[in-house]
N, C-alpha and C positions, 0 to 999 in steps of 0.2 A: 710883779716886780717891768710889765712891759709897763706899766703905763709912768711909770718914770720920766720926772722933764729936771732937765734944768734951765736954771733960773740969773736972779741978780743975787741970790740967796747961797745959792751952791750949787753944785752936776754930783746928783747918789749916787751916781753909773763912780768915780772919781772914784768914793769912796768905798767903795761894794769891789770895786775893784782891789784895793788893796789892802781890803777885812780881807777877801778868798785868797791872796796871793797867799803861798806857802813861808816867801823870803822873805815878810813884811808882816804878818801875822802875828808872830811870835811878839812883838815891839810893840806894840801896836798906841798909839797918845788921842784919846780922845780928849781936845780941843777946850770942847767944852766944857767938861767937866772939872778939865786938865791933871789925867790919872788915864796909870801904861796899864793895857788891860795884852795879857798872853791869849790868842788867840785862835791857836795851833791846833790845840782838842775841842771845839769848839766846830758842831754841825750845824748850817743855815739852810735852811726850811724856804723859798719862792715862792712862790704862782705863778703864772700867768694864761691870759689865754693865745698868745700867738709869740713867738722866736723872731717875727722879721723886724722887731725896732729894737732890740739887743744889739748894741756892739760884739765882734766879735770877738777881740779881747776880755770882756765877760761872757760869754761864752766859752772860752776856750776851758775858761778857774770853774766850772760846774758842768758840774754829773747828769745832765736832764735825763725827768722819766717821764714815759709821754701814758699819759691814760684818757682812754680814749671818748671809756662811756661808763656812767653808773648800771653794773649790772639789777637785769628785773627784781630780786630778793633787796640789796640795794634802794630801790626805790620806792617798795614798796614799804622798806623803812623809814624813808624819809617822808612819805605819805604820811604813816601814822604817826609816827613818832612827832614831827613837823608844822610842814603844807594844817592836817586838816587839822591838829589844832587852833593855826594859825587862820586858816580862815574860819572857822566855826565864829571865834571873837571876833573877827572883824567883821560879819556876819550876823549879828547879833545872836547865835544858836549855841545852844548847850550839848552837851552826851547827850540828852534824857528829850531835847527833844529834834535831834538830826540826831544817828545812824548811821552809818553806811558798812556794808561789808565787807572782809576781804577777799571775795569775792571776784566785788566789783570795781575796786578799784584797782586789778591784776586787769581786768579786763580793759579801765583808761589805758593805763598803762600797755597796753598794750595793743591796741583797736583805737583809741583815738590821742595817745599818744607819738611820735617815733624822735625820740632824741641823744642828745649823749648827756646832757643834764635834767634839768627836773622844769624849768619857768614854763612849759607847755605843760605838762602835769597841773606845778599847782592855779592857772587857767582853766584848768580842764575842768577843779575841786572848786575852782570861783563859782564859775557860773553853777553848780551844778545846785550850793551852796543859795545863791539867790534866786531860784528858781523854787527851792524849800522853803526861803524864807517868806519866797514873793507865795505862798499858798499857804501859810502859816497866818503871816496877818493879813491874807482876804481873809481866813475862814474856815477853808475848804480842809485844814487836815491843822492837828495837837500837837503832831509830832507827826514824825515822817521817816523811815530806812530805807536806803537806799540799800539796792539787791539789783541780782541779777536779768529777777523780770521784769520793771521800771528802770532801772537804766537810760536805755531809748529812749522811755518818752522823755525821760530828761535834756541825754545829749545828741539823740539823731538815732537813725543810723550811723554804722560805722564806719570811720574815719578811715581806713586804712587795712590790705589786706592782711595776713598771717602771715612771716615771712618763712619764705620754703630754699631750702637747699634742695639746689640739681641731681638728681640720681645719677645723672652721668652729665661727662666733664665737657662744656662747650669754646664755642673756639673763639679769644678775644676777648 
C-alpha cells in the first residue's frame, strides 16, 4: 500500500479512503462495472514496508499491525519449502545431486544472515548452489551434501556472532 501513486488515471488513496470509511462503505458504488456493494462487513488486508508515505486520513482508518521479523523457525520453513527448491532449479541442480541438511540451513540463518526478511538467506543459498554446481560441472563431484562439516568451505568463516542477552542490565 506504500507504493500507491496518483496519476492522471486517478488516485487510489482516495478510493481506499472511501472504501475504508464506515460511513460510506455500506453503499460503495463501483463506477467501472456500475454496481453497488456493501463493504461494511469486508476485512481488507494490506502490506507496507513503510508508513511514512501514507496519508494521515488513510492511516486513521486502518488498524496497524507491525510484524518485525520472521522467526528462525519461519525462516527455516521458508528456506526448505520455497528458497531451496527455487535456487536448485535456477542453478540446474536436483534434490538428488545436491542436498542441504537442516543443521546447515540453521547455521546459515544464525551465523551468515541477520535480517528481518529472507533476501540475505536466499543470496547465501544461491551462493552455496553456485559453488556446488561448479564442482559438479567441473567433474570434482557427482553429487554434494552440504552439512555443518563442509559449510565453511562454501561460505567461509561465520560472518556474525551469536546474539547474547546480557546477564545484568546496562546503562544507556
